[in-house]
C-alpha positions as CSV (number, residue, x, y, z in Angstrom):
1,X,145.5,158.8,144.0
2,X,147.9,161.7,143.5
3,X,147.8,164.1,140.7
4,X,150.8,165.2,138.7
5,X,151.1,168.9,138.2
6,X,151.5,169.7,134.5
7,X,153.9,172.3,133.4
8,X,152.4,175.7,132.9
9,X,153.6,178.6,130.8
10,X,155.3,181.6,132.3
11,X,152.8,184.1,133.7
12,X,153.6,187.5,135.1
13,X,150.5,187.4,137.2
14,X,151.6,184.1,138.7
15,X,155.0,185.5,139.5
16,X,153.4,188.5,141.2
17,X,151.2,186.2,143.2
18,X,154.3,184.2,144.2
19,X,156.0,187.3,145.3
20,X,153.0,188.2,147.4
21,X,153.2,184.8,149.1
22,X,156.9,185.3,149.8
23,X,156.2,188.7,151.3
24,X,153.4,187.2,153.4
25,X,155.8,184.5,154.6
26,X,158.3,187.2,155.7
27,X,155.5,188.8,157.6
28,X,154.7,185.5,159.3
29,X,158.4,185.1,160.1
30,X,158.9,188.5,161.6
31,X,155.6,188.4,163.6
32,X,156.2,184.9,165.0
33,X,159.9,184.7,165.6
34,X,161.3,186.9,168.4
35,X,164.9,185.8,167.6
36,X,164.5,187.4,164.1
37,X,164.4,190.8,165.8
38,X,167.5,190.0,167.7
39,X,169.2,189.1,164.5
40,X,168.0,192.3,162.8
41,X,169.2,194.4,165.8
42,X,172.6,192.7,165.7
43,X,172.8,193.3,161.9
44,X,172.1,197.0,162.4
45,X,174.8,197.3,165.0
46,X,177.3,195.4,162.7
47,X,176.4,197.6,159.7
48,X,177.0,200.7,161.8
49,X,180.3,199.3,163.0
50,X,181.2,198.5,159.4
51,X,180.6,202.2,158.4
52,X,182.4,203.5,161.4
53,X,185.5,201.3,160.8
54,X,185.4,201.8,157.0
55,X,185.5,198.1,156.1
56,X,186.4,197.1,152.6
57,X,184.0,195.9,149.8
58,X,185.2,192.3,150.4
59,X,184.5,192.6,154.1
60,X,181.1,194.0,153.4
61,X,180.3,191.0,151.3
62,X,181.2,188.7,154.2
63,X,179.1,190.8,156.6
64,X,176.1,190.8,154.3
65,X,176.5,187.1,153.6
66,X,176.8,186.3,157.3
67,X,173.7,188.4,158.3
68,X,171.7,186.9,155.5
69,X,172.8,183.3,156.4
70,X,171.6,183.8,160.0
71,X,168.2,185.2,158.9
72,X,167.8,182.5,156.2
73,X,168.5,179.7,158.6
74,X,166.2,181.2,161.2
75,X,163.4,181.5,158.7
76,X,163.9,177.8,157.6
77,X,163.9,176.9,161.3
78,X,160.6,178.7,161.8
79,X,159.1,177.0,158.8
80,X,160.1,173.6,160.1
81,X,158.7,174.4,163.6
82,X,155.4,175.5,162.1
83,X,155.2,172.3,160.1
84,X,156.1,170.1,163.0
85,X,153.6,171.8,165.3
86,X,150.9,171.1,162.6
87,X,151.9,167.5,161.8
88,X,152.9,166.4,165.3
89,X,150.9,168.3,167.9
90,X,151.6,165.7,170.6
91,X,155.1,165.2,171.9
92,X,157.2,162.8,169.8
93,X,160.9,162.3,170.1
94,X,161.4,162.6,166.3
95,X,159.5,165.9,166.3
96,X,161.8,167.2,169.1
97,X,164.9,166.0,167.2
98,X,163.7,167.7,164.0
99,X,163.2,171.0,165.8
100,X,166.5,170.7,167.7
101,X,168.5,170.0,164.5
102,X,166.9,173.0,162.8
103,X,167.7,175.2,165.8
104,X,171.2,173.8,165.8
105,X,171.6,175.0,162.2
106,X,170.7,178.5,163.3
107,X,173.3,178.3,166.1
108,X,176.0,177.1,163.6
109,X,175.1,180.0,161.3
110,X,175.2,182.5,164.2
111,X,178.6,181.1,165.4
112,X,179.9,181.4,161.8
113,X,178.7,185.0,161.6
114,X,180.3,185.9,164.9
115,X,183.6,184.4,163.8
116,X,183.5,186.3,160.5
117,X,182.7,189.5,162.5
118,X,185.6,188.9,164.8
119,X,188.0,188.3,161.9
120,X,186.9,191.5,160.2
121,X,186.4,193.9,163.2
122,X,189.0,192.8,165.8
123,X,192.1,193.9,163.9
124,X,190.5,197.3,163.1
125,X,189.4,197.8,166.8
126,X,192.9,196.8,168.0
127,X,194.4,199.5,165.6
128,X,192.1,202.1,167.1
129,X,193.0,201.2,170.6
130,X,196.8,201.4,169.9
């Protein structure tokens, strides 16, 4: 028999606990996901390039969104992988498909970020070269 969670009133203590869980989750993500560090390093390079090339506020929004999108999809991918490893410890083709689709989402986000970066940075780099 399942229990239905009843609605509770707003509690600052519970919100702080939730924040603690989210921060712990980020810690798990950064400790267990090597690709996250590659994404962070790439973001740092892109931010430095953005300052060097004096990109506009609108371009900054696209850069921040792109970097965030990649990190968000990577963290969701990590959560899915953790869950699949728990629920399907033996090989199963559906477990493999689930992990591969989640990894594909990260790849799509990264490709999107690269395209946005090229659109923003290539014209500025070409102007510097000329």
